[in-house]
N, C-alpha and C positions, 0 to 999 in steps of 0.2 A: 504494500500500500504506500502511496506517495505521502510525503510530508506536507504540512499545511503551506509551506513556501512554494510548492509545486502546483498548487491549485490555481486554475485560470478561469476567467469569465467564460460562461457557456457550458462548463462541465456540470454533470449531475453527480452530487455526492449523497451518501447515506448519512443522515443525521437523525438521531432518535428513532431509528428504524423506519424512516420515511425518506423518499427521494426529494432532494432540494436542488433547484437550479441556481447555480452561482451567477449572480448578477454583477457583482463588483468585489474586488479584493484589494486590500491595502496592507502593505507590510510596514510595521511600526517598530521603532527601537527607542523607547523613551529613556532619557538620561541614564540612571543607574539601575534600571529594571531590565528584565529579560525581554527579548524580542517576541513579538506576537503578530499574528495575521488577523485582521478584521475582515470578516466576510459578510457581505449582504447577500441574502439568498431568499428564494421563494419556494414554499412547499408546493410540490406539483399535484398533490391530491386535493388540498384545500384552498390553495391560492394565497395563503397568508405569507407576508414578507417579514423577515426578521434579520437582525444583525447578531453575529456571534463571534466571539474571540477564540482563537486557537493558539496554543503555543507554536512557535515557528517550526519545531521539530516533531510536533504531534502528528501521528498517522491518521489519515482520513481516507475512508473507502470511497473510491470513485466508481460509479456504476456504469455498466456498459450501455451505451445509447445508440440508437439508429433513427434516422429521420427518413420517412418515405412520403412520396406524393401519392395520395389515394383519390379515387373518384367516388363521389357520392352516388349511390344507386337508388335507394328508396328508404322510406320511414314506415314502420309498422308498430303500432301500440307502444310508443315510447322508446323503441329501439331503432337506431339509425345504422344502415348497412353501407359500408364503403368497400370498394374493390381495388386491389393492387393490379394495375394494368400490365405489370411484368409477369407476375406469377398467377394472376387471376384468382388469388386467394381473397376470401371475403372476411371482413372484420366488422364486428358489430359493437357500437358504443351506445350507452344509455343517454337519456335526455339529461340526467344530472351531470354526466361527464362533459357534455357539450355546452350546457348553459345557454347563453344568448346566441351562440354561434348557429344554433338550429334555425334562427330567423333568416339566415343568409344562405341556406343550403337548398339549391335547386338540383334536380337530377342532372348528372353530367358535370357538376361543379367540382373543381379540384381543391383539395386542402392538403396541408403538410401536417403529418402526425408524428409526434415524438414518441418513440418506443423506448422504454427503460426495462431492461431484462426481458425483452420480447413481449412486453405488455404495453398497450397504447395508454399514454398518460395525458398528453395535451394535444390540442388541435389548433393550428394556426390557419387563419383565412388569408387570402390575398387582400390588398387594401381596398379593392373595388370588386363588385360582382354585378352581373347583368341579370335582371329579373323582369318577369312579365307582370303587367298590371291586370288584375282580374276584375277589379271593381273600382269605379271612380264616378263621382257625380259630374254632371255637365257644368261647365263654367257659365256664369251669367254674363250676357252681352253688356258691354259698357263698364264692366268691372275691371278695367285695365289701367286705371290711373296710377296705381303703384304696384309693387311686387306682391300681388295677391296670390295666396296658395290655397289648395284644397287637399283634403285627405284622400289617399288612394291605398287600396288593399293590394298587396303583392301576392304572387303565387305561393309564397311560404307562409302567408297569414300575417305578415308584418304590415303595419299601417304607417305610412310616412306622408309628409307634406310634399306636394308637387305643384308646379305652376298650372294655371288654368287651362293652357292649351294642350296639356297631356290628356290623351283619351284612353279609354279602356282597350286592352289588347296590345298596347304599345310595349316595347321592351326598353327599359331604362337602365342606366348605370347608377348603382347605389354605393355609398361609402360604408365599409364595414366598421369603421372607427366610430362614427357617430350616427349612422343610419340616415344620412342626408341624401337628397336627390342631387346627382351630379350632371345628368344630361341624358339625351336620347342615344340609342345605339343605332 
């Protein structure tokens, strides 16, 4: 096992029997005290961030990780199925594992999945996705004096604000960071 000095940003370490993603490391040697490494990390199961000090020679277990691009296939009763296009292996994740990411998953959409010890732990979306509008009210004529918006329901069930000229059935680009409308496709 590597020493705390050898831990780098982006690695996954085992701390309190839980996988933690290292977000930042800082080596410190205060005056007359022993050197230590301050690590800012995020628990991959619960999402909670924490700071922890380790002695610079203390051993830390680094977990084996793999990152794969998977394609979303379908959702069924709270379970979301993804397929690896290289091996055609199917991986299922629960609604609780995905969180708000499920609002941006359309069939055929690509996501990056972080595997730790061959178990899927976190899912990363691209910064934008294209989704189809399935329900939207018509805009009122003459209501164009300012940037007026209306609610629109997307194929994933997410409701966002779009400009008045967007109609039902159009495909739009949506930001996965804040869920805002970015434009037509």
